[in-house]
N, C-alpha and C positions, 0 to 999 in steps of 0.2 A: 194443266193449262185451262184457263177459263174460255168460255165461248166468246168469239169476236164477231163484230159486225162486218169488218173488212180486214182482209189480209193483203198486204202489199208486198210484192216480191221485188227486192232490189232497193238498196239504201243510197242510191245516187241522188242527184239533185231532183230528178223527177219523182222518185220514190219517197224520199223523206219530206218533200214539200207536199205531195199528195197526202201523206200520212198526217201531217200537221193540219192540213185543210180539213180532212175528214174528222179529225179529233175536234177541231173548232166547231164543226157542224153537229157534234154530239155523238159521233160513232165511237165504239170501243174498237181500237185499231191495234193490229199486230203488223210488224214489219219484219220480213225475213231477208237476211243478207248473207251472201256466201263468203265475203272477204272482209272489208272494212267499210264502215259507214262513210259516206261522202262520194263513193263511186270512183271511177277512173279519173275524172277531171281533178278531183281533190287529191287523190293518193298517188297517181302516176302520170298524170297528164299536164293540164294547163297550170295548176298551182305550183307544182315542183319546178316546171320549166320556167315559169315567170320568176320564181325565187332565184334560180340559178342565173337566169339572164340578168337580173338586177345586180347580182354580185359581179358579173362580168362588166356590166355598165359602170359600176363604181370603180373597178380596176382600170378600165379604159379612161375614165375621167381623171383618175389620179395620175395616170401616165401622161395625160395631156395638160396637167395642172400648170406647167411652166408657161403654156400659151396664155394663161389667165393671170400671170404674175404670182403664182403660188409655187414655191419650191418644195417639192416632195421627192426625196431621193430613196433609192433602193426599194422601189415599188415591186411587190411580188404577190402572188396568190398563195393562200394557205388552203389547199383543197379539202383537207379534213374539216376545217372550220366552216368552209362554204357548205359542205354536205351536211354538217351538223346543224347549221342554220336552216337549211331546207327541211330537214327532218323535224326540227322544232316547229317551224311554221305549219307544216302538214299536221303534226300532232295537235297543235293548238286548235286548228280548224276542225279536225275530227272530234276533238273533245267538245267543241261548240255544238256540233251536230248531235253528239250523244246527249248533251245537256238539253237541247231542244226536244229530244225524244222524251227525256224524263219529265221536263216541264209540262209537256202536253200529254203525259200519261200514256205514251205509246210503248207497248212492249216490243222489245227488239229480240229477235231470235237468230242466232248465228247458225247457218246451215252447215252442219258437220258432214252431211251426206255428200256435199259437193267437193269436200276435201280441198277447197280453195283452187279448184281447177276451172279454167275458162273453157 
């Protein structure tokens, strides 16, 4: 590994934004993450929750469609598809953060010593 000006611990919204900012200021930056880039919000918190909530909202709207003059029968939820959509959304956003790291020449190091334990 080459010498770095700054090492940032944690690839959540605070960490990756700080890394990008430091890189823009000319620093040679490394970012260390123990799990997945994007942090809790992106991977297990707000984003997955909002994605699942959106699916429930669509289901509820479909069930109430008759109130709006739209006939939709046999409305049901397909849980595996809902979960797959949530995973796809999260994966796309994580890939976006990874691309930001590459574009800003920030070296990302996954911490194996943490063994993904919180």
